[in-house]
Z-matrix of the N, CA and C atoms (Angstrom, degrees):
N
C 1 1.452
C 2 1.537 1 107.67
N 3 1.287 2 116.28 1 125.32
C 4 1.466 3 119.60 2 -177.03
C 5 1.530 4 110.31 3 -84.27
N 6 1.323 5 115.09 4 167.85
C 7 1.456 6 121.73 5 -178.55
C 8 1.529 7 110.64 6 -62.59
N 9 1.316 8 116.26 7 -37.63
C 10 1.461 9 120.17 8 -177.49
C 11 1.532 10 110.93 9 -66.38
N 12 1.313 11 118.02 10 -41.61
C 13 1.458 12 119.70 11 -179.25
C 14 1.540 13 111.33 12 -71.29
N 15 1.328 14 117.68 13 -30.99
C 16 1.464 15 120.44 14 175.09
C 17 1.520 16 109.67 15 -65.40
N 18 1.311 17 116.22 16 -43.72
C 19 1.463 18 120.75 17 177.41
C 20 1.527 19 110.40 18 -60.61
N 21 1.322 20 116.54 19 -45.72
C 22 1.463 21 120.26 20 179.80
C 23 1.528 22 111.55 21 -61.64
N 24 1.335 23 116.30 22 -40.71
C 25 1.454 24 120.45 23 179.29
C 26 1.532 25 110.86 24 -64.16
N 27 1.337 26 117.13 25 -45.83
C 28 1.460 27 120.82 26 179.28
C 29 1.528 28 111.31 27 -66.16
N 30 1.311 29 116.46 28 -37.07
C 31 1.469 30 120.78 29 178.60
C 32 1.530 31 110.21 30 -65.26
N 33 1.322 32 116.56 31 -42.74
C 34 1.454 33 120.54 32 178.44
C 35 1.532 34 110.70 33 -64.34
N 36 1.324 35 117.53 34 -41.35
C 37 1.456 36 121.94 35 178.17
C 38 1.523 37 110.80 36 -61.48
N 39 1.327 38 116.37 37 -44.42
C 40 1.465 39 120.59 38 179.52
C 41 1.523 40 111.01 39 -66.56
N 42 1.315 41 117.11 40 -39.09
C 43 1.465 42 120.52 41 -179.96
C 44 1.521 43 111.71 42 -68.31
N 45 1.307 44 117.03 43 -36.92
C 46 1.458 45 118.92 44 -173.84
C 47 1.523 46 112.45 45 -88.58
N 48 1.321 47 118.29 46 -42.03
C 49 1.460 48 121.00 47 -174.26
C 50 1.523 49 113.88 48 -111.72
N 51 1.312 50 118.61 49 -17.51
C 52 1.463 51 121.38 50 -177.64
C 53 1.515 52 112.70 51 -60.87
N 54 1.332 53 116.47 52 -45.24
C 55 1.461 54 120.05 53 179.78
C 56 1.520 55 110.86 54 -65.97
N 57 1.317 56 117.00 55 -38.52
C 58 1.455 57 120.89 56 178.33
C 59 1.527 58 111.33 57 -63.88
N 60 1.325 59 117.26 58 -42.90
C 61 1.467 60 121.52 59 178.70
C 62 1.526 61 110.55 60 -64.90
N 63 1.341 62 117.49 61 -44.12
C 64 1.465 63 120.19 62 178.84
C 65 1.525 64 111.21 63 -63.44
N 66 1.326 65 117.77 64 -38.98
C 67 1.460 66 121.61 65 178.07
C 68 1.526 67 110.57 66 -65.01
N 69 1.315 68 117.35 67 -42.28
C 70 1.460 69 121.52 68 178.40
C 71 1.529 70 111.05 69 -62.74
N 72 1.326 71 117.37 70 -44.25
C 73 1.467 72 121.14 71 178.07
C 74 1.525 73 110.27 72 -62.55
N 75 1.330 74 117.28 73 -41.84
C 76 1.456 75 121.90 74 179.01
C 77 1.528 76 111.09 75 -60.65
N 78 1.325 77 116.76 76 -46.46
C 79 1.463 78 120.89 77 -178.74
C 80 1.528 79 110.63 78 -64.44
N 81 1.324 80 117.64 79 -40.84
C 82 1.468 81 120.59 80 178.80
C 83 1.523 82 110.59 81 -64.04
N 84 1.328 83 117.67 82 -43.58
C 85 1.467 84 120.19 83 -179.56
C 86 1.526 85 112.20 84 -66.97
N 87 1.323 86 117.21 85 -34.88
C 88 1.462 87 120.13 86 177.97
C 89 1.529 88 110.55 87 -71.50
N 90 1.327 89 117.35 88 -38.24
C 91 1.461 90 121.31 89 -176.61
C 92 1.529 91 113.23 90 -79.90
N 93 1.333 92 117.80 91 -19.63
C 94 1.468 93 121.53 92 -173.81
C 95 1.533 94 113.73 93 -54.17
N 96 1.336 95 121.20 94 -46.42
C 97 1.468 96 120.12 95 -179.34
C 98 1.526 97 113.81 96 -67.94
N 99 1.329 98 118.12 97 -16.77
C 100 1.458 99 121.72 98 -176.37
C 101 1.524 100 113.04 99 -97.72
N 102 1.325 101 116.74 100 7.09
C 103 1.463 102 119.72 101 -179.32
C 104 1.527 103 109.63 102 -70.58
N 105 1.339 104 116.90 103 155.86
C 106 1.471 105 119.70 104 178.38
C 107 1.536 106 110.98 105 -61.89
N 108 1.296 107 116.07 106 137.84
C 109 1.458 108 120.74 107 178.26
C 110 1.513 109 114.52 108 89.29
N 111 1.307 110 118.50 109 -0.88
C 112 1.457 111 120.75 110 -177.96
C 113 1.528 112 112.75 111 -93.64
N 114 1.310 113 117.25 112 -6.72
C 115 1.468 114 120.27 113 -175.10
C 116 1.528 115 112.39 114 -58.99
N 117 1.328 116 117.09 115 -44.38
C 118 1.467 117 120.29 116 -177.63
C 119 1.530 118 111.33 117 -64.40
N 120 1.327 119 117.19 118 -45.21
C 121 1.475 120 119.77 119 179.51
C 122 1.520 121 111.34 120 -66.07
N 123 1.324 122 117.61 121 -37.36
C 124 1.459 123 120.67 122 178.53
C 125 1.518 124 111.14 123 -65.98
N 126 1.318 125 116.43 124 -41.50
C 127 1.459 126 120.75 125 178.55
C 128 1.525 127 110.86 126 -64.91
N 129 1.329 128 116.09 127 -42.12
C 130 1.458 129 120.53 128 178.15
C 131 1.532 130 111.03 129 -62.40
N 132 1.308 131 117.10 130 -43.14
C 133 1.467 132 121.28 131 179.89
C 134 1.530 133 111.06 132 -66.75
N 135 1.334 134 116.40 133 -37.89
C 136 1.461 135 119.89 134 -179.25
C 137 1.523 136 111.78 135 -67.58
N 138 1.329 137 117.74 136 -32.11
C 139 1.463 138 121.57 137 -177.26
C 140 1.519 139 113.08 138 -96.72
N 141 1.302 140 118.07 139 1.89
C 142 1.457 141 121.89 140 -177.25
C 143 1.528 142 112.22 141 -62.20
N 144 1.319 143 117.72 142 -33.86
C 145 1.473 144 119.72 143 -178.68
C 146 1.515 145 112.28 144 -69.11
N 147 1.328 146 118.26 145 -18.32
C 148 1.448 147 121.53 146 -179.57
C 149 1.524 148 112.77 147 -91.82
N 150 1.319 149 116.33 148 -6.07
C 151 1.458 150 121.08 149 -177.25
C 152 1.529 151 109.66 150 -77.83
N 153 1.332 152 115.40 151 131.57
C 154 1.460 153 120.94 152 178.52
C 155 1.532 154 108.60 153 -80.98
N 156 1.311 155 116.56 154 149.73
C 157 1.468 156 118.94 155 -179.13
C 158 1.527 157 112.33 156 -65.16
N 159 1.340 158 118.61 157 -19.42
C 160 1.451 159 121.95 158 178.29
C 161 1.520 160 113.33 159 -88.42
N 162 1.335 161 116.86 160 -8.68
C 163 1.462 162 120.25 161 178.57
C 164 1.529 163 109.30 162 -71.62
N 165 1.326 164 115.45 163 152.88
C 166 1.456 165 121.65 164 -178.94
C 167 1.455 166 112.71 165 -80.11
């Protein structure tokens, strides 16, 4: 297999499946904070900046 055909194969793979993989990763990252059971951790993270260093 020559270098040119390897490049063509990788280019075709990126063109056909690369966008699909990036879209899937994007959707998972956007949906992650909205999963069931994440409300408490999200609330804690949102209020972390208001926590004093002397608070428990």
